[in-house]
C-alpha positions, 0 to 999 in steps of 0.5 A, spaced: 500 500 499 502 506 498 502 512 503 497 516 501 496 520 507 500 526 504 496 527 498 489 528 502 486 534 502 486 539 508 479 538 509 480 530 508 485 530 513 481 534 518 475 529 517 480 524 519 482 527 525 475 529 528 473 521 526 479 519 530 477 524 536 470 521 536 472 514 536 477 515 542 471 518 546 467 512 544 472 507 546 473 511 553 465 511 554 462 506 550 455 506 553 450 511 552 445 511 558 440 515 555 439 511 549 441 504 552 446 503 546 453 502 545 457 507 541 462 502 538 460 495 536 466 490 537 465 487 530 466 494 527 473 495 530 476 491 525 473 495 519 475 502 523 482 500 524 483 498 517 481 504 514 485 508 519 491 504 518 490 504 510 490 511 510 495 512 515 492 517 519 491 514 526 495 516 532 498 513 538 492 515 542 487 511 538 491 505 539 492 506 546 485 506 547 484 501 542 489 496 546 485 499 553 478 497 550 480 490 548 484 489 555 477 492 559 472 488 555 476 481 553 471 477 556 466 480 552 469 480 545 467 474 541 473 470 538 471 471 531 472 479 532 478 477 536 481 473 530 480 479 525 483 484 530 489 479 531 490 479 524 490 486 524 495 487 530 500 482 527 500 485 520 499 492 520 500 495 527 506 498 530 510 493 534 509 496 541 501 496 540 501 489 537 506 486 543 501 489 548 495 486 545 498 479 544 501 479 551 494 480 553 490 475 548 496 470 547 493 465 552 486 466 551 487 464 543 491 458 546 486 456 551 480 456 545 484 453 539 480 446 540 474 450 540 474 455 534 471 453 527 477 453 521 477 460 518 477 463 525 482 457 527 487 459 521 487 467 522 488 466 530 494 461 528 497 465 523 497 472 527 500 468 533 505 466 529 506 472 525 507 476 531 513 472 534 
């Protein structure tokens, strides 16, 4: 992938910055008591991460909050989502954050291997090997 962030218009860069700040806020306070709805759905995070990473417009603050979100909600996040996120951390995310993610989730992945369906098992194993 070619780094296209430098060629984005100032308006587009500003839009990404606002979207990133909004996502950081939503990750930190993921529940809206007035509407009884989650701000962020777990299955949306891999898509959001890919957009920010592919356009190279993510900040350290965003990934600090993403890692913290997964740490705080690890028992609630389903394995298919974790497998998708693991692939992203293993292949696209800076090593500092990838190491933190795999430190927290390696044992959960290994404990659940025998129960995973083949496609999720493949993603999980691939990401664990790639992260080493």
